[in-house]
BALOLO-537183 format. One record per atom (N, C-alpha, C): residue in three letters; atom name; x, y, z. Coordinates in pm, 1 decimal, decimal comma. Example, Ala and Ser with C-alpha at 12.3 -4.5 7.8 and 13.67 -1.06 7.14 Angstrom:
# residues 2
<pt res="Ala" atom="N" east="1319,0" north="-569,0" up="780,0"/>
<pt res="Ala" atom="CA" east="1230,0" north="-450,0" up="780,0"/>
<pt res="Ala" atom="C" east="1320,0" north="-330,0" up="780,0"/>
<pt res="Ser" atom="N" east="1285,0" north="-225,0" up="708,0"/>
<pt res="Ser" atom="CA" east="1367,0" north="-106,0" up="714,0"/>
<pt res="Ser" atom="C" east="1290,0" north="3,0" up="787,0"/>
This chain:
# residues 104
<pt res="Met" atom="N" east="74,8" north="-120,3" up="0,1"/>
<pt res="Met" atom="CA" east="7,0" north="7,8" up="-0,7"/>
<pt res="Met" atom="C" east="89,1" north="125,6" up="-7,7"/>
<pt res="Ser" atom="N" east="64,1" north="202,3" up="-88,5"/>
<pt res="Ser" atom="CA" east="145,0" north="330,2" up="-91,6"/>
<pt res="Ser" atom="C" east="111,2" north="422,3" up="39,7"/>
<pt res="Glu" atom="N" east="210,3" north="524,6" up="33,0"/>
<pt res="Glu" atom="CA" east="205,4" north="622,0" up="166,6"/>
<pt res="Glu" atom="C" east="77,9" north="713,0" up="114,4"/>
<pt res="Leu" atom="N" east="24,8" north="729,9" up="223,2"/>
<pt res="Leu" atom="CA" east="-96,5" north="857,5" up="205,4"/>
<pt res="Leu" atom="C" east="-61,4" north="1004,0" up="205,5"/>
<pt res="Ser" atom="N" east="-105,1" north="1087,0" up="118,7"/>
<pt res="Ser" atom="CA" east="-70,8" north="1220,7" up="134,8"/>
<pt res="Ser" atom="C" east="-145,9" north="1279,2" up="257,1"/>
<pt res="Pro" atom="N" east="-120,1" north="1391,4" up="287,7"/>
<pt res="Pro" atom="CA" east="-196,7" north="1483,9" up="402,0"/>
<pt res="Pro" atom="C" east="-361,4" north="1477,3" up="354,0"/>
<pt res="Glu" atom="N" east="-367,7" north="1486,9" up="221,5"/>
<pt res="Glu" atom="CA" east="-536,1" north="1523,8" up="189,7"/>
<pt res="Glu" atom="C" east="-589,1" north="1387,5" up="189,6"/>
<pt res="Asp" atom="N" east="-513,1" north="1283,4" up="150,8"/>
<pt res="Asp" atom="CA" east="-577,4" north="1144,5" up="152,7"/>
<pt res="Asp" atom="C" east="-600,2" north="1101,5" up="320,7"/>
<pt res="Arg" atom="N" east="-504,1" north="1131,3" up="400,1"/>
<pt res="Arg" atom="CA" east="-534,2" north="1100,5" up="559,8"/>
<pt res="Arg" atom="C" east="-669,2" north="1182,8" up="583,8"/>
<pt res="Asp" atom="N" east="-683,0" north="1284,5" up="544,7"/>
<pt res="Asp" atom="CA" east="-796,4" north="1384,0" up="592,4"/>
<pt res="Asp" atom="C" east="-926,9" north="1318,3" up="532,8"/>
<pt res="Ala" atom="N" east="-934,7" north="1278,6" up="399,9"/>
<pt res="Ala" atom="CA" east="-1030,8" north="1185,0" up="346,2"/>
<pt res="Ala" atom="C" east="-1033,5" north="1072,8" up="428,5"/>
<pt res="Val" atom="N" east="-957,6" north="962,6" up="485,5"/>
<pt res="Val" atom="CA" east="-983,2" north="855,7" up="545,1"/>
<pt res="Val" atom="C" east="-1043,8" north="928,9" up="697,6"/>
<pt res="Asp" atom="N" east="-1004,5" north="1012,1" up="745,7"/>
<pt res="Asp" atom="CA" east="-1056,8" north="1067,5" up="877,7"/>
<pt res="Asp" atom="C" east="-1218,9" north="1092,1" up="851,1"/>
<pt res="Arg" atom="N" east="-1239,0" north="1168,6" up="758,5"/>
<pt res="Arg" atom="CA" east="-1361,1" north="1233,4" up="719,9"/>
<pt res="Arg" atom="C" east="-1448,2" north="1100,1" up="669,5"/>
<pt res="Leu" atom="N" east="-1414,2" north="1024,8" up="609,8"/>
<pt res="Leu" atom="CA" east="-1498,4" north="899,6" up="557,0"/>
<pt res="Leu" atom="C" east="-1523,7" north="805,0" up="647,2"/>
<pt res="Thr" atom="N" east="-1413,0" north="780,3" up="740,9"/>
<pt res="Thr" atom="CA" east="-1427,3" north="715,0" up="865,0"/>
<pt res="Thr" atom="C" east="-1541,0" north="743,5" up="972,7"/>
<pt res="Tyr" atom="N" east="-1531,8" north="901,3" up="989,0"/>
<pt res="Tyr" atom="CA" east="-1637,3" north="946,1" up="1092,6"/>
<pt res="Tyr" atom="C" east="-1759,8" north="953,2" up="1020,1"/>
<pt res="Phe" atom="N" east="-1787,3" north="965,8" up="888,7"/>
<pt res="Phe" atom="CA" east="-1896,3" north="969,9" up="833,0"/>
<pt res="Phe" atom="C" east="-1974,7" north="803,5" up="848,7"/>
<pt res="Met" atom="N" east="-1874,6" north="710,4" up="838,2"/>
<pt res="Met" atom="CA" east="-1912,0" north="567,4" up="827,8"/>
<pt res="Met" atom="C" east="-1966,6" north="533,2" up="964,7"/>
<pt res="Leu" atom="N" east="-1878,1" north="579,5" up="1067,6"/>
<pt res="Leu" atom="CA" east="-1935,7" north="527,3" up="1179,9"/>
<pt res="Leu" atom="C" east="-2030,8" north="610,8" up="1241,4"/>
<pt res="Lys" atom="N" east="-2069,7" north="729,5" up="1181,0"/>
<pt res="Lys" atom="CA" east="-2176,8" north="813,9" up="1219,9"/>
<pt res="Lys" atom="C" east="-2314,6" north="721,8" up="1159,0"/>
<pt res="Glu" atom="N" east="-2297,9" north="684,1" up="1032,7"/>
<pt res="Glu" atom="CA" east="-2411,6" north="637,1" up="976,4"/>
<pt res="Glu" atom="C" east="-2442,0" north="506,6" up="1040,6"/>
<pt res="Val" atom="N" east="-2347,0" north="420,8" up="1075,9"/>
<pt res="Val" atom="CA" east="-2378,2" north="296,8" up="1148,6"/>
<pt res="Val" atom="C" east="-2431,9" north="311,9" up="1297,2"/>
<pt res="Cys" atom="N" east="-2388,1" north="402,6" up="1360,7"/>
<pt res="Cys" atom="CA" east="-2447,9" north="436,2" up="1488,3"/>
<pt res="Cys" atom="C" east="-2594,2" north="488,1" up="1480,8"/>
<pt res="Cys" atom="N" east="-2611,0" north="550,8" up="1379,4"/>
<pt res="Cys" atom="CA" east="-2770,1" north="618,1" up="1361,7"/>
<pt res="Cys" atom="C" east="-2838,6" north="507,3" up="1303,4"/>
<pt res="Ser" atom="N" east="-2785,2" north="422,2" up="1232,7"/>
<pt res="Ser" atom="CA" east="-2892,8" north="310,9" up="1186,9"/>
<pt res="Ser" atom="C" east="-2908,7" north="218,0" up="1276,4"/>
<pt res="Ala" atom="N" east="-2823,8" north="177,1" up="1356,2"/>
<pt res="Ala" atom="CA" east="-2833,3" north="66,4" up="1459,0"/>
<pt res="Ala" atom="C" east="-2924,2" north="131,3" up="1557,3"/>
<pt res="Thr" atom="N" east="-2926,3" north="268,7" up="1591,4"/>
<pt res="Thr" atom="CA" east="-2991,4" north="305,4" up="1690,4"/>
<pt res="Thr" atom="C" east="-3136,2" north="320,7" up="1649,6"/>
<pt res="Asp" atom="N" east="-3147,8" north="359,9" up="1511,1"/>
<pt res="Asp" atom="CA" east="-3286,8" north="341,9" up="1458,2"/>
<pt res="Asp" atom="C" east="-3363,1" north="229,1" up="1457,2"/>
<pt res="Ala" atom="N" east="-3295,8" north="103,3" up="1417,6"/>
<pt res="Ala" atom="CA" east="-3347,8" north="-24,6" up="1425,9"/>
<pt res="Ala" atom="C" east="-3367,8" north="-85,8" up="1578,4"/>
<pt res="Met" atom="N" east="-3296,5" north="-30,9" up="1661,7"/>
<pt res="Met" atom="CA" east="-3308,0" north="-85,6" up="1791,2"/>
<pt res="Met" atom="C" east="-3406,7" north="9,1" up="1863,5"/>
<pt res="Ala" atom="N" east="-3420,8" north="134,6" up="1822,8"/>
<pt res="Ala" atom="CA" east="-3526,9" north="207,4" up="1901,4"/>
<pt res="Ala" atom="C" east="-3658,9" north="169,0" up="1859,7"/>
<pt res="Lys" atom="N" east="-3686,5" north="97,5" up="1726,7"/>
<pt res="Lys" atom="CA" east="-3816,1" north="42,4" up="1662,3"/>
<pt res="Lys" atom="C" east="-3855,9" north="-63,5" up="1764,1"/>
<pt res="Met" atom="N" east="-3746,6" north="-147,4" up="1827,2"/>
<pt res="Met" atom="CA" east="-3786,0" north="-264,9" up="1878,1"/>
<pt res="Met" atom="C" east="-3800,0" north="-201,9" up="2047,6"/>
<pt res="Asn" atom="N" east="-3709,0" north="-151,9" up="2083,2"/>
<pt res="Asn" atom="CA" east="-3738,4" north="-114,2" up="2238,4"/>
<pt res="Asn" atom="C" east="-3643,5" north="24,1" up="2256,3"/>
<pt res="Pro" atom="N" east="-3723,2" north="144,0" up="2278,8"/>
<pt res="Pro" atom="CA" east="-3672,3" north="259,1" up="2288,4"/>
<pt res="Pro" atom="C" east="-3596,8" north="285,0" up="2429,1"/>
<pt res="Gln" atom="N" east="-3644,5" north="234,1" up="2533,7"/>
<pt res="Gln" atom="CA" east="-3584,8" north="228,1" up="2671,0"/>
<pt res="Gln" atom="C" east="-3461,2" north="154,1" up="2658,3"/>
<pt res="Ala" atom="N" east="-3451,4" north="67,7" up="2596,9"/>
<pt res="Ala" atom="CA" east="-3292,4" north="-4,4" up="2607,7"/>
<pt res="Ala" atom="C" east="-3208,5" north="63,7" up="2520,7"/>
<pt res="Thr" atom="N" east="-3269,9" north="137,0" up="2425,6"/>
<pt res="Thr" atom="CA" east="-3172,2" north="183,8" up="2308,7"/>
<pt res="Thr" atom="C" east="-3119,6" north="308,4" up="2377,7"/>
<pt res="Arg" atom="N" east="-3221,6" north="380,4" up="2454,9"/>
<pt res="Arg" atom="CA" east="-3161,6" north="488,1" up="2531,8"/>
<pt res="Arg" atom="C" east="-3044,3" north="471,9" up="2643,6"/>
<pt res="Ala" atom="N" east="-3081,9" north="357,6" up="2697,0"/>
<pt res="Ala" atom="CA" east="-3001,4" north="304,7" up="2829,8"/>
<pt res="Ala" atom="C" east="-2843,4" north="282,9" up="2762,5"/>
<pt res="Leu" atom="N" east="-2857,7" north="219,5" up="2625,2"/>
<pt res="Leu" atom="CA" east="-2717,1" north="166,2" up="2536,9"/>
<pt res="Leu" atom="C" east="-2656,6" north="292,7" up="2523,0"/>
<pt res="Leu" atom="N" east="-2709,8" north="405,7" up="2447,1"/>
<pt res="Leu" atom="CA" east="-2679,3" north="534,4" up="2408,5"/>
<pt res="Leu" atom="C" east="-2588,9" north="605,9" up="2547,2"/>
<pt res="Leu" atom="N" east="-2655,5" north="603,3" up="2663,6"/>
<pt res="Leu" atom="CA" east="-2595,9" north="653,5" up="2769,4"/>
<pt res="Leu" atom="C" east="-2458,4" north="581,8" up="2809,1"/>
<pt res="Gly" atom="N" east="-2475,6" north="457,1" up="2801,1"/>
<pt res="Gly" atom="CA" east="-2368,1" north="364,3" up="2842,9"/>
<pt res="Gly" atom="C" east="-2239,9" north="399,3" up="2738,5"/>
<pt res="Val" atom="N" east="-2255,5" north="407,0" up="2624,0"/>
<pt res="Val" atom="CA" east="-2166,9" north="438,9" up="2514,7"/>
<pt res="Val" atom="C" east="-2124,0" north="577,1" up="2560,3"/>
<pt res="Glu" atom="N" east="-2210,4" north="672,2" up="2562,7"/>
<pt res="Glu" atom="CA" east="-2163,5" north="828,4" up="2602,5"/>
<pt res="Glu" atom="C" east="-2085,4" north="803,3" up="2745,7"/>
<pt res="Thr" atom="N" east="-2107,3" north="733,8" up="2835,6"/>
<pt res="Thr" atom="CA" east="-2031,4" north="742,2" up="2957,3"/>
<pt res="Thr" atom="C" east="-1889,6" north="678,3" up="2919,0"/>
<pt res="Leu" atom="N" east="-1890,5" north="589,9" up="2844,7"/>
<pt res="Leu" atom="CA" east="-1744,7" north="517,5" up="2796,6"/>
<pt res="Leu" atom="C" east="-1661,6" north="612,6" up="2720,3"/>
<pt res="Leu" atom="N" east="-1722,3" north="675,6" up="2617,2"/>
<pt res="Leu" atom="CA" east="-1636,7" north="771,6" up="2551,7"/>
<pt res="Leu" atom="C" east="-1638,4" north="888,3" up="2621,8"/>
<pt res="Thr" atom="N" east="-1693,6" north="945,1" up="2722,4"/>
<pt res="Thr" atom="CA" east="-1673,9" north="1041,7" up="2780,4"/>
<pt res="Thr" atom="C" east="-1540,2" north="1011,8" up="2893,4"/>
<pt res="Gly" atom="N" east="-1545,9" north="897,4" up="2941,2"/>
<pt res="Gly" atom="CA" east="-1433,7" north="877,0" up="3035,7"/>
<pt res="Gly" atom="C" east="-1302,4" north="863,5" up="2964,4"/>
<pt res="Ala" atom="N" east="-1302,2" north="811,1" up="2813,2"/>
<pt res="Ala" atom="CA" east="-1197,5" north="809,0" up="2760,4"/>
<pt res="Ala" atom="C" east="-1145,3" north="937,3" up="2699,8"/>
<pt res="Ile" atom="N" east="-1229,9" north="1034,2" up="2677,2"/>
<pt res="Ile" atom="CA" east="-1189,3" north="1162,1" up="2636,5"/>
<pt res="Ile" atom="C" east="-1141,1" north="1224,8" up="2749,9"/>
<pt res="Ala" atom="N" east="-1180,8" north="1205,4" up="2864,0"/>
<pt res="Ala" atom="CA" east="-1125,0" north="1284,0" up="2977,7"/>
<pt res="Ala" atom="C" east="-996,1" north="1236,8" up="3029,9"/>
<pt res="Arg" atom="N" east="-959,9" north="1110,1" up="3001,9"/>
<pt res="Arg" atom="CA" east="-822,1" north="1062,2" up="3005,3"/>
<pt res="Arg" atom="C" east="-723,9" north="1102,5" up="2934,5"/>
<pt res="Ile" atom="N" east="-780,9" north="1129,5" up="2790,1"/>
<pt res="Ile" atom="CA" east="-672,2" north="1217,8" up="2703,8"/>
<pt res="Ile" atom="C" east="-662,8" north="1329,3" up="2751,4"/>
<pt res="Asp" atom="N" east="-740,9" north="1413,3" up="2825,3"/>
<pt res="Asp" atom="CA" east="-708,2" north="1538,0" up="2850,6"/>
<pt res="Asp" atom="C" east="-635,9" north="1515,2" up="2990,8"/>
<pt res="Ala" atom="N" east="-654,8" north="1421,9" up="3076,3"/>
<pt res="Ala" atom="CA" east="-592,4" north="1443,2" up="3208,7"/>
<pt res="Ala" atom="C" east="-456,0" north="1378,0" up="3189,8"/>
<pt res="Gln" atom="N" east="-426,7" north="1288,8" up="3109,8"/>
<pt res="Gln" atom="CA" east="-302,0" north="1209,2" up="3069,0"/>
<pt res="Gln" atom="C" east="-223,3" north="1291,2" up="2992,5"/>
<pt res="Gln" atom="N" east="-272,4" north="1386,4" up="2919,9"/>
<pt res="Gln" atom="CA" east="-229,9" north="1459,7" up="2791,8"/>
<pt res="Gln" atom="C" east="-160,3" north="1365,0" up="2714,0"/>
<pt res="Ser" atom="N" east="-215,8" north="1258,5" up="2668,9"/>
<pt res="Ser" atom="CA" east="-169,4" north="1155,9" up="2597,5"/>
<pt res="Ser" atom="C" east="-160,9" north="1196,4" up="2457,4"/>
<pt res="Glu" atom="N" east="-209,2" north="1299,7" up="2407,3"/>
<pt res="Glu" atom="CA" east="-215,6" north="1349,6" up="2252,6"/>
<pt res="Glu" atom="C" east="-79,5" north="1451,5" up="2239,9"/>
<pt res="Gly" atom="N" east="-3,9" north="1483,6" up="2338,9"/>
<pt res="Gly" atom="CA" east="86,0" north="1580,8" up="2327,0"/>
<pt res="Gly" atom="C" east="29,2" north="1713,9" up="2409,9"/>
<pt res="Ala" atom="N" east="114,0" north="1828,0" up="2341,8"/>
<pt res="Ala" atom="CA" east="102,6" north="1941,2" up="2410,7"/>
<pt res="Ala" atom="C" east="-54,2" north="2000,1" up="2371,1"/>
<pt res="Asn" atom="N" east="-122,8" north="1950,4" up="2254,1"/>
<pt res="Asn" atom="CA" east="-249,9" north="2000,6" up="2260,0"/>
<pt res="Asn" atom="C" east="-380,2" north="1912,6" up="2280,7"/>
<pt res="Ser" atom="N" east="-335,0" north="1820,1" up="2375,8"/>
<pt res="Ser" atom="CA" east="-444,9" north="1736,7" up="2426,3"/>
<pt res="Ser" atom="C" east="-567,4" north="1768,7" up="2493,1"/>
<pt res="Thr" atom="N" east="-561,5" north="1887,3" up="2535,7"/>
<pt res="Thr" atom="CA" east="-686,1" north="1941,0" up="2578,7"/>
<pt res="Thr" atom="C" east="-777,1" north="1974,0" up="2467,3"/>
<pt res="Ala" atom="N" east="-707,3" north="2055,6" up="2375,2"/>
<pt res="Ala" atom="CA" east="-773,3" north="2105,3" up="2257,5"/>
<pt res="Ala" atom="C" east="-854,8" north="1993,5" up="2159,7"/>
<pt res="Ile" atom="N" east="-755,1" north="1890,4" up="2161,3"/>
<pt res="Ile" atom="CA" east="-790,4" north="1764,3" up="2088,2"/>
<pt res="Ile" atom="C" east="-914,4" north="1684,6" up="2142,5"/>
<pt res="Ala" atom="N" east="-895,7" north="1677,9" up="2296,8"/>
<pt res="Ala" atom="CA" east="-1011,2" north="1589,1" up="2349,0"/>
<pt res="Ala" atom="C" east="-1142,3" north="1690,5" up="2352,2"/>
<pt res="Leu" atom="N" east="-1138,8" north="1836,0" up="2348,5"/>
<pt res="Leu" atom="CA" east="-1240,9" north="1891,1" up="2348,7"/>
<pt res="Leu" atom="C" east="-1309,7" north="1884,7" up="2187,0"/>
<pt res="Ala" atom="N" east="-1222,9" north="1881,3" up="2100,1"/>
<pt res="Ala" atom="CA" east="-1284,8" north="1862,4" up="1962,7"/>
<pt res="Ala" atom="C" east="-1339,0" north="1706,1" up="1943,9"/>
<pt res="Val" atom="N" east="-1278,6" north="1614,9" up="1994,9"/>
<pt res="Val" atom="CA" east="-1319,3" north="1503,3" up="1975,5"/>
<pt res="Val" atom="C" east="-1460,5" north="1479,7" up="2046,4"/>
<pt res="Gly" atom="N" east="-1465,6" north="1504,9" up="2184,3"/>
<pt res="Gly" atom="CA" east="-1604,1" north="1533,8" up="2249,1"/>
<pt res="Gly" atom="C" east="-1686,7" north="1593,3" up="2180,4"/>
<pt res="Ser" atom="N" east="-1682,3" north="1715,8" up="2113,0"/>
<pt res="Ser" atom="CA" east="-1784,6" north="1781,4" up="2043,5"/>
<pt res="Ser" atom="C" east="-1822,8" north="1702,6" up="1938,8"/>
<pt res="Arg" atom="N" east="-1740,0" north="1630,5" up="1842,6"/>
<pt res="Arg" atom="CA" east="-1799,1" north="1541,8" up="1727,4"/>
<pt res="Arg" atom="C" east="-1877,0" north="1433,2" up="1787,9"/>
<pt res="Val" atom="N" east="-1812,9" north="1358,4" up="1897,7"/>
<pt res="Val" atom="CA" east="-1881,2" north="1262,0" up="1954,0"/>
<pt res="Val" atom="C" east="-2010,9" north="1299,1" up="2009,4"/>
<pt res="Ala" atom="N" east="-2019,5" north="1407,3" up="2054,7"/>
<pt res="Ala" atom="CA" east="-2157,9" north="1450,2" up="2114,8"/>
<pt res="Ala" atom="C" east="-2272,9" north="1476,4" up="2003,2"/>
<pt res="Ala" atom="N" east="-2209,0" north="1538,2" up="1870,1"/>
<pt res="Ala" atom="CA" east="-2312,4" north="1551,0" up="1762,7"/>
<pt res="Ala" atom="C" east="-2345,8" north="1429,6" up="1709,3"/>
<pt res="Val" atom="N" east="-2270,6" north="1307,7" up="1730,5"/>
<pt res="Val" atom="CA" east="-2320,9" north="1180,9" up="1667,3"/>
<pt res="Val" atom="C" east="-2439,2" north="1139,3" up="1762,5"/>
<pt res="Leu" atom="N" east="-2394,3" north="1121,3" up="1895,7"/>
<pt res="Leu" atom="CA" east="-2494,4" north="1097,4" up="2008,3"/>
<pt res="Leu" atom="C" east="-2618,2" north="1174,6" up="2007,8"/>
<pt res="Asp" atom="N" east="-2599,3" north="1300,8" up="1970,6"/>
<pt res="Asp" atom="CA" east="-2704,6" north="1390,6" up="1968,7"/>
<pt res="Asp" atom="C" east="-2828,9" north="1345,2" up="1868,9"/>
<pt res="Gln" atom="N" east="-2779,0" north="1319,1" up="1753,0"/>
<pt res="Gln" atom="CA" east="-2828,7" north="1283,5" up="1637,0"/>
<pt res="Gln" atom="C" east="-2893,2" north="1140,4" up="1669,2"/>
<pt res="Ala" atom="N" east="-2824,0" north="1055,0" up="1715,6"/>
<pt res="Ala" atom="CA" east="-2868,4" north="901,8" up="1747,9"/>
<pt res="Ala" atom="C" east="-2998,0" north="926,2" up="1848,2"/>
<pt res="Arg" atom="N" east="-2960,5" north="1026,3" up="1955,2"/>
<pt res="Arg" atom="CA" east="-3093,1" north="1025,0" up="2052,6"/>
<pt res="Arg" atom="C" east="-3212,4" north="1088,6" up="1974,2"/>
<pt res="Gly" atom="N" east="-3186,5" north="1160,3" up="1873,7"/>
<pt res="Gly" atom="CA" east="-3303,2" north="1221,1" up="1813,5"/>
<pt res="Gly" atom="C" east="-3395,0" north="1120,8" up="1749,9"/>
<pt res="Leu" atom="N" east="-3325,0" north="1001,5" up="1706,8"/>
<pt res="Leu" atom="CA" east="-3387,2" north="887,3" up="1638,3"/>
<pt res="Leu" atom="C" east="-3466,8" north="820,7" up="1730,5"/>
<pt res="Val" atom="N" east="-3437,2" north="846,4" up="1864,1"/>
<pt res="Val" atom="CA" east="-3525,2" north="778,6" up="1983,4"/>
<pt res="Val" atom="C" east="-3614,6" north="869,6" up="2010,7"/>
<pt res="Gly" atom="N" east="-3637,4" north="975,1" up="1993,8"/>
<pt res="Gly" atom="CA" east="-3738,9" north="1067,8" up="2032,4"/>
<pt res="Gly" atom="C" east="-3690,4" north="1138,5" up="2158,7"/>
<pt res="Glu" atom="N" east="-3545,6" north="1139,8" up="2179,5"/>
<pt res="Glu" atom="CA" east="-3495,4" north="1198,8" up="2301,0"/>
<pt res="Glu" atom="C" east="-3376,7" north="1307,4" up="2260,9"/>
<pt res="Gly" atom="N" east="-3415,6" north="1440,1" up="2258,7"/>
<pt res="Gly" atom="CA" east="-3322,0" north="1524,1" up="2218,1"/>
<pt res="Gly" atom="C" east="-3210,9" north="1558,5" up="2278,7"/>
<pt res="Ala" atom="N" east="-3116,5" north="1663,9" up="2241,5"/>
<pt res="Ala" atom="CA" east="-2990,9" north="1672,7" up="2326,4"/>
<pt res="Ala" atom="C" east="-3009,1" north="1746,4" up="2448,7"/>
<pt res="Glu" atom="N" east="-3126,6" north="1791,5" up="2463,4"/>
<pt res="Glu" atom="CA" east="-3167,0" north="1868,1" up="2601,2"/>
<pt res="Glu" atom="C" east="-3162,6" north="1757,5" up="2720,3"/>
<pt res="His" atom="N" east="-3200,5" north="1636,7" up="2680,9"/>
<pt res="His" atom="CA" east="-3187,6" north="1524,0" up="2780,7"/>
<pt res="His" atom="C" east="-3067,6" north="1451,1" up="2784,5"/>
<pt res="Ala" atom="N" east="-2979,5" north="1490,5" up="2713,4"/>
<pt res="Ala" atom="CA" east="-2844,2" north="1420,1" up="2734,9"/>
<pt res="Ala" atom="C" east="-2774,5" north="1458,7" up="2845,4"/>
<pt res="Ala" atom="N" east="-2678,1" north="1384,6" up="2887,8"/>
<pt res="Ala" atom="CA" east="-2563,5" north="1426,1" up="2977,0"/>
<pt res="Ala" atom="C" east="-2460,0" north="1484,8" up="2896,2"/>
<pt res="Pro" atom="N" east="-2419,0" north="1568,3" up="2992,7"/>
<pt res="Pro" atom="CA" east="-2308,6" north="1666,5" up="2921,5"/>
<pt res="Pro" atom="C" east="-2192,0" north="1603,7" up="2883,8"/>
<pt res="Ala" atom="N" east="-2134,3" north="1633,8" up="2751,6"/>
<pt res="Ala" atom="CA" east="-2016,5" north="1546,1" up="2720,5"/>
<pt res="Ala" atom="C" east="-1880,7" north="1635,7" up="2756,5"/>
<pt res="Thr" atom="N" east="-1781,1" north="1562,0" up="2745,6"/>
<pt res="Thr" atom="CA" east="-1665,3" north="1624,7" up="2775,3"/>
<pt res="Thr" atom="C" east="-1632,2" north="1741,0" up="2689,0"/>
<pt res="Gly" atom="N" east="-1669,1" north="1729,4" up="2560,0"/>
<pt res="Gly" atom="CA" east="-1621,6" north="1816,9" up="2459,1"/>
<pt res="Gly" atom="C" east="-1695,8" north="1963,7" up="2478,5"/>
<pt res="Arg" atom="N" east="-1816,8" north="1974,4" up="2557,5"/>
<pt res="Arg" atom="CA" east="-1900,5" north="2066,9" up="2571,5"/>
<pt res="Arg" atom="C" east="-1851,1" north="2140,1" up="2720,0"/>
<pt res="Ala" atom="N" east="-1837,5" north="2066,3" up="2810,3"/>
<pt res="Ala" atom="CA" east="-1799,7" north="2139,7" up="2949,3"/>
<pt res="Ala" atom="C" east="-1678,3" north="2067,7" up="3008,6"/>
<pt res="Ala" atom="N" east="-1599,8" north="2154,1" up="3048,2"/>
<pt res="Ala" atom="CA" east="-1481,5" north="2108,8" up="3123,0"/>
<pt res="Ala" atom="C" east="-1489,1" north="2061,4" up="3257,8"/>
């Protein structure tokens, strides 16, 4: 496999995010039709796990000097996906737990 250019790496990141968002929202939609309450609980569990991971990136500064900014940006993107998924279950962002990317 050839070396990817910076533009190619950006495309990989963008497409990976898009595909994961589509899978998350499609699975949420399908699950919500069968059991909305269990779907909400699963989304809350996923959010809790991701919030913990993002908080550790910040606390441990594991991504270097810009770890806090990186953690906030990741948190913001994750929150947007979870908000969209919650909307499919009929639970908007106003019911969501605060994400690391939104509040320090």
